[in-house]
C-alpha positions in Angstrom: -30.8 78.8 -70.2 -29.0 80.4 -67.1 -25.4 81.5 -66.7 -23.3 80.6 -64.0 -22.2 83.3 -61.7 -21.3 84.0 -58.6 -24.0 84.1 -55.7 -25.8 87.0 -55.3 -26.5 88.9 -52.1 -30.0 88.6 -51.8 -29.9 84.7 -52.0 -28.2 84.7 -48.4 -29.0 87.8 -46.9 -32.2 87.5 -44.5 -35.5 89.1 -45.6 -35.9 91.6 -42.7 -31.9 92.6 -43.3 -32.7 92.8 -47.0 -35.9 94.8 -46.9 -34.3 97.1 -44.3 -31.0 97.8 -46.5 -33.2 98.7 -49.7 -35.9 100.7 -47.1 -34.1 102.8 -45.2 -31.7 104.5 -48.2 -35.2 104.4 -50.3 -37.2 106.1 -47.6 -34.4 108.6 -46.7 -33.8 109.4 -50.3 -37.6 110.2 -51.1 -38.0 112.2 -47.6 -35.5 114.6 -49.1 -36.6 115.1 -52.3 -40.2 115.9 -50.5 -38.9 118.1 -48.4 -36.8 119.3 -51.6 -40.4 120.0 -53.3 -42.1 121.4 -49.7 -38.8 124.1 -49.2 -39.6 125.2 -53.3 -43.1 125.8 -52.4 -42.4 127.6 -49.0 -39.8 129.7 -50.9 -42.1 130.6 -53.8 -45.4 130.9 -51.6 -43.3 133.4 -49.2 -41.0 135.3 -51.8 -43.6 135.3 -55.0 -46.8 134.8 -53.2 -50.1 132.3 -53.4 -50.7 133.2 -57.1 -47.3 132.0 -58.2 -47.9 128.9 -56.0 -51.2 128.3 -57.6 -49.3 128.6 -60.8 -46.6 126.1 -60.2 -49.4 124.0 -59.0 -51.1 124.2 -62.4 -47.6 123.4 -64.2 -46.8 120.7 -62.2 -48.5 117.8 -64.1 -45.9 118.4 -66.7 -43.2 117.6 -64.5 -45.3 114.4 -63.1 -45.9 113.3 -66.9 -42.3 113.3 -67.7 -41.5 111.4 -64.3 -44.1 109.2 -65.7 -42.8 108.2 -68.8 -39.1 107.5 -66.5 -41.1 105.1 -64.4 -43.1 103.5 -67.5 -39.9 102.4 -68.6 -37.8 102.4 -65.8 -39.7 100.2 -63.7 -40.7 97.9 -66.3 -37.1 97.5 -67.8 -35.5 97.1 -64.2 -38.1 94.5 -63.0 -37.5 92.2 -66.0 -33.4 93.1 -65.0 -34.1 92.3 -62.0 -35.9 88.8 -62.7 -33.0 88.2 -65.1 -30.3 88.5 -62.1 -32.3 86.6 -60.3 -32.4 83.5 -63.1 -28.4 84.3 -63.2 -29.0 85.7 -67.1 -26.8 88.7 -66.8 -26.2 88.7 -70.6 -30.1 89.5 -70.8 -30.2 91.9 -68.1 -27.5 94.1 -69.8 -29.7 94.1 -73.1 -32.7 95.3 -71.0 -31.2 98.2 -69.6 -29.3 99.2 -72.8 -32.6 99.2 -74.4 -34.5 100.6 -71.8 -32.1 103.8 -71.7 -32.2 104.3 -75.3 -36.1 104.4 -75.4 -36.6 106.5 -72.6 -34.4 109.4 -73.9 -36.0 109.2 -77.1 -39.4 108.9 -76.2 -39.1 112.1 -73.4 -37.4 114.4 -75.9 -40.5 113.6 -78.6 -43.1 114.0 -76.0 -41.5 117.3 -74.6 -40.7 119.0 -77.8 -44.4 118.3 -79.1 -46.1 119.5 -76.2 -44.4 122.8 -76.3 -45.6 123.3 -79.6 -49.0 123.6 -78.1 -48.2 124.8 -74.8 -50.5 127.6 -74.5 -53.8 125.5 -75.3 -52.4 122.7 -72.8 -51.4 125.6 -69.7 -55.5 126.5 -70.0 -56.5 122.9 -69.9 -54.9 122.3 -67.0 -56.7 124.9 -64.9 -55.0 128.4 -65.2 -56.6 131.7 -65.7 -55.6 134.9 -66.3 -54.1 135.3 -62.8 -51.9 131.9 -62.8 -51.2 131.6 -66.5 -48.1 133.6 -66.6 -46.7 131.9 -63.4 -47.3 128.7 -65.1 -46.4 129.5 -68.4 -42.9 130.6 -67.7 -42.5 127.1 -65.5 -44.1 125.0 -68.1 -41.8 125.9 -71.1 -38.6 125.4 -69.2 -39.9 122.1 -68.0 -41.1 121.1 -71.6 -37.8 121.9 -72.8 -35.5 120.6 -70.5 -37.3 117.5 -68.8 -35.8 114.8 -70.1 -33.0 115.1 -67.9 -35.5 114.0 -65.1 -36.5 111.0 -66.9 -32.7 109.8 -67.4 -31.7 110.8 -64.2 -34.8 109.1 -62.5 -34.5 105.8 -64.7 -30.9 105.2 -64.1 -31.6 105.7 -60.4 -34.3 102.9 -60.7 -31.5 100.3 -62.4 -28.4 101.6 -59.7 -30.8 100.6 -57.1 -31.8 97.7 -58.9 -28.1 96.7 -59.2 -27.6 96.3 -55.4 -26.6 99.5 -54.7 -29.7 101.6 -52.9 -27.2 103.8 -51.0 -25.6 105.6 -54.2 -29.0 105.9 -55.3 -30.2 107.9 -52.1 -27.1 110.1 -52.5 -28.3 111.0 -56.2 -31.6 111.9 -54.4 -29.6 114.0 -51.7 -27.4 115.7 -54.1 -30.4 116.7 -55.9 -32.6 118.0 -53.4 -29.9 119.6 -51.4 -28.5 121.4 -54.6 -32.4 122.4 -55.7 -32.8 124.1 -52.3 -29.2 126.2 -52.7 -29.6 127.3 -56.2 -33.4 128.1 -55.9 -32.7 130.3 -52.7 -30.1 132.2 -54.5 -32.4 132.4 -57.6 -35.4 133.8 -55.3 -33.6 135.7 -52.6 -30.4 136.6 -53.8 -30.8 137.4 -57.6 -34.4 137.6 -57.2 -35.7 136.2 -60.7 -38.7 134.6 -61.3 -40.6 131.2 -61.3 -38.5 130.2 -65.0 -35.3 130.4 -63.1 -37.0 128.3 -60.6 -37.6 125.6 -63.1 -34.1 125.9 -64.6 -32.4 125.4 -61.1 -34.4 122.1 -60.8 -32.9 121.1 -64.3 -29.5 121.6 -62.6 -29.8 119.8 -59.6 -31.2 116.5 -61.5 -28.1 117.0 -63.8 -25.7 116.9 -60.7 -27.9 114.0 -59.3 -26.9 112.0 -62.5 -23.7 112.4 -62.1 -23.5 111.1 -59.0 -25.1 108.2 -60.5 -22.9 107.8 -63.3 -20.0 106.7 -60.3 -21.6 103.4 -60.3 -20.3 102.5 -63.3 -16.8 102.8 -62.1 -17.3 100.3 -59.7 -16.4 96.7 -59.7 -19.6 95.2 -58.5 -21.4 97.0 -61.7 -23.8 94.9 -63.9 -25.0 97.7 -65.9 -23.1 97.5 -69.2 -24.1 99.0 -72.3 -24.7 96.3 -75.0 -25.1 96.5 -78.7 -29.0 95.2 -79.1 -31.1 94.8 -81.8 -34.8 96.5 -82.3 -36.9 93.8 -80.1 -40.7 94.7 -80.2 -41.4 91.7 -77.6 -39.2 93.2 -75.5 -40.5 96.6 -75.8 -44.1 95.2 -75.5 -43.2 93.4 -72.4 -41.5 96.4 -70.6 -44.8 98.5 -71.5 -46.8 96.1 -70.0 -44.8 95.6 -67.0 -44.3 99.2 -66.7 -47.6 100.3 -67.5 -48.9 100.6 -63.7 -46.2 102.6 -62.8 -46.8 104.9 -65.6 -50.4 105.0 -64.5 -49.8 106.2 -61.3 -47.9 108.9 -62.5 -50.4 110.0 -65.0 -52.8 109.3 -61.7 -51.1 112.4 -60.2 -51.8 114.4 -62.5 -55.4 113.5 -63.0 -55.5 114.3 -59.3 -53.6 117.6 -59.5 -55.9 118.6 -62.7 -59.3 117.2 -61.4 -58.9 119.2 -57.8 -57.8 122.6 -59.6 -60.6 122.5 -62.0 -63.2 121.3 -59.4 -61.7 124.0 -56.8 -61.7 127.1 -59.3 -65.1 126.0 -60.1 -66.3 126.2 -56.5 -63.7 128.5 -54.3 -62.0 130.1 -57.2 -58.0 131.2 -57.3 -58.4 130.7 -53.3 -59.5 127.0 -53.6 -56.5 126.2 -56.0 -54.0 127.8 -54.1 -55.0 126.2 -50.9 -55.3 122.9 -52.6 -51.1 123.9 -54.0 -50.3 124.0 -50.2 -52.3 120.8 -49.8 -50.2 119.0 -52.5 -46.8 120.0 -51.3 -47.7 118.5 -47.7 -49.4 115.3 -49.5 -46.1 115.1 -51.6 -44.0 114.2 -48.2 -46.0 111.3 -47.8 -46.7 110.3 -51.5 -42.9 109.7 -51.7 -42.8 108.2 -48.4 -45.1 105.5 -49.6 -43.3 105.7 -53.3 -40.1 105.0 -51.2 -41.3 101.7 -49.7 -42.6 100.5 -53.0 -39.2 101.5 -54.6 -37.5 98.9 -51.8 -40.0 96.0 -52.3 -39.6 95.9 -56.0 -36.2 94.8 -56.3 -36.3 92.3 -53.5 -39.8 90.8 -55.2 -38.6 90.8 -58.8 -35.3 88.8 -57.9 -37.0 86.7 -55.5 -39.7 86.0 -57.9 -36.8 85.0 -60.8 -35.2 83.1 -58.4 -38.6 81.6 -57.6 -38.2 81.7 -54.0 -41.8 82.0 -53.0 -41.4 82.1 -49.0 -39.1 85.3 -49.4 -41.6 87.0 -51.3 -44.1 86.4 -48.8 -42.1 87.4 -45.8 -41.3 90.6 -47.8 -44.9 91.7 -48.8 -45.9 90.9 -45.1 -43.2 93.2 -43.3 -43.6 95.5 -46.0 -47.8 95.9 -45.4 -47.1 96.3 -41.5 -44.5 98.9 -42.0 -47.2 101.1 -44.6 -49.6 100.4 -42.1 -48.1 102.2 -38.9 -46.3 104.9 -41.2 -49.7 105.9 -42.3 -50.9 105.7 -38.8 -48.4 107.7 -37.6 -48.5 110.7 -40.6 -52.3 110.6 -40.3 -51.6 111.5 -36.4 -49.1 114.3 -36.9 -50.9 115.9 -39.8 -53.7 116.1 -37.5 -52.7 117.5 -34.6 -50.7 120.2 -36.7 -52.6 121.2 -39.5 -52.8 124.9 -38.8 -48.5 125.3 -38.1 -48.0 122.9 -41.1 -49.9 125.5 -43.6 -48.5 128.4 -42.0 -45.1 127.4 -42.9 -45.9 128.2 -46.5 -46.5 131.7 -46.0 -49.1 134.2 -44.4 -51.9 133.8 -47.2 -55.4 135.3 -46.4 -58.0 133.8 -44.1 -60.1 132.5 -46.9 -56.9 130.3 -48.6 -55.7 129.0 -45.0 -59.5 128.3 -43.9 -59.5 125.9 -47.3 -56.1 124.5 -46.6 -56.7 123.6 -43.1 -60.4 121.7 -43.8 -59.2 119.9 -46.7 -55.9 118.7 -45.0 -57.8 117.4 -42.2 -60.1 115.3 -44.4 -57.6 114.4 -47.2 -55.1 112.7 -44.3 -57.4 110.2 -44.0 -56.9 108.7 -46.8 -53.1 107.8 -45.5 -54.4 104.7 -43.7 -55.1 103.1 -46.4 -52.7 104.3 -49.2 -49.9 103.0 -48.2 -50.7 99.7 -48.4 -52.5 100.3 -51.6 -48.7 101.0 -53.0 -47.4 98.2 -51.3 -49.5 95.8 -53.1 -49.5 97.7 -56.2 -46.1 97.0 -56.5 -46.3 93.4 -55.5 -48.7 92.6 -57.9 -46.7 94.3 -60.8 -43.2 93.0 -59.6 -44.8 89.2 -60.0 -46.3 90.0 -63.4 -50.0 89.8 -62.0 -50.6 93.5 -64.2 -53.9 93.0 -64.0 -54.6 93.8 -60.4 -51.8 96.1 -60.6 -53.5 98.2 -62.9 -56.9 98.0 -61.3 -55.2 99.2 -57.9 -53.7 102.1 -59.8 -56.4 103.0 -62.3 -59.4 102.5 -59.4 -57.5 104.7 -56.7 -55.9 107.7 -59.0 -58.5 107.6 -61.8 -61.8 105.8 -62.0 -63.2 105.9 -58.3 -61.8 109.1 -57.3 -62.8 111.0 -60.5 -66.6 109.6 -59.9 -66.2 110.8 -56.3 -64.8 114.2 -57.3 -67.6 114.7 -60.1 -70.5 113.4 -57.7 -69.8 114.6 -54.5 -69.3 118.1 -54.2 -73.0 118.6 -56.3 -73.9 116.9 -52.9 -71.3 118.4 -50.1 -70.1 121.5 -51.6 -65.8 121.6 -51.4 -66.0 119.2 -48.8 -67.1 116.4 -51.4 -63.7 117.5 -53.1 -61.7 116.5 -49.9 -63.0 113.4 -49.5 -62.7 112.1 -53.1 -59.6 110.7 -52.5 -60.0 108.9 -49.1 -62.9 107.2 -50.3 -61.5 106.2 -53.0 -58.1 104.6 -51.2 -60.3 102.8 -49.0 -62.7 101.0 -51.7 -59.4 99.6 -53.4 -57.9 98.6 -50.1 -61.2 96.8 -49.5 -61.3 95.2 -53.2 -57.2 94.0 -52.6 -58.8 91.9 -49.6 -61.2 90.5 -51.8 -58.7 89.5 -54.0 -56.5 88.0 -52.3 -59.1 86.1 -50.4 -60.4 84.8 -53.4 -57.0 84.2 -55.4 -54.8 83.1 -52.2 -52.0 84.8 -54.2 -49.9 85.6 -51.0 -50.3 82.3 -49.8 -52.2 81.3 -47.1 -53.2 84.0 -44.1 -50.3 86.2 -45.4 -52.5 89.5 -45.4 -54.1 88.7 -41.8 -50.4 88.0 -40.4 -49.6 91.4 -41.7 -52.3 92.9 -40.0 -55.2 93.6 -42.7 
């Protein structure tokens, strides 16, 4: 039964205006988070050197796993939340919110404590060697014990955005990014502390971002209210299924990082791993840019789907695909034209590290022509409940095809084959999306063609 409530802004606002209302804060917020990650890398690389930078790169999958957990439950729950809001079922939406926050908190605490008990073998499994182990260990220990702060902050940010407040979500990201830069500057350059303090500074910054998000609950327009709930196995399964592509996407980042670290350690040693760490920081900017696009359309598509506004869904995806394609082309051009200066920002490294980073980056960035569209389409299929296609897009581009290429190509082409793995996998996945659309017509007739695919 649908509840009687006032008309939602998304029911009356034009699709293009709604898209911009969510896109701009999502993109700006994600861009600042990316800048924060890069500045961290610049500070560590310049102050502590390439080996410390490589250590942070090796330990970074731990951070990614915590983010993955928050996205798994957060996006899954927020999608159902927005669908319920679109259907005017507000009580159901609030129950979903309460349930998800509880599950996220419990799950990430259990994972963090368990992983901390087995941290040493875990660090070596991620690609550490005798040189990088001290740095990776120091960073990872802090993240395992306090990383739950990220999961709560990230999940609440998703819900605040889905509750019609993308600007506050952006402000929380800005708070996190700027405070992290300031804290880590003092940690490294004023107090001259090590990697563990850098990790703790990031935790503190995330907590400050969470405090900003809590102001949403003081607003009259807030629908995010905690309610008592009973254990609902069916709801938990639905959240897990709907959110699984987002979890898989974040896990895929860890697979991407680990596989490249291990392969580069084999073919180029510590210099190769350091070069990849530099490239990873640069890649994080583009990755979060595309993630911002997905974050912008997820509340819209979920709401329109719940409200059965099919034409608005089609208009949203057309605009988003065009935006992703244009952004990918611009980013590719910028990185290709300024590869050496961009690499040089991270510090003065040996000629071998610089050569590996420049060579790899120029090949790797070809993926950006396809990656943004793949992100958008994965989010679309996830938001309408077409889970098989959403899971295929994520698993193929970040795991199945990429791992196959990274295993096979280096044997034929050496280190160049490692850099080519991601561009090839992204291109092939986009081809499968086009084929699927033409067979299923799930976006409406000719919509992808109009969007420029």
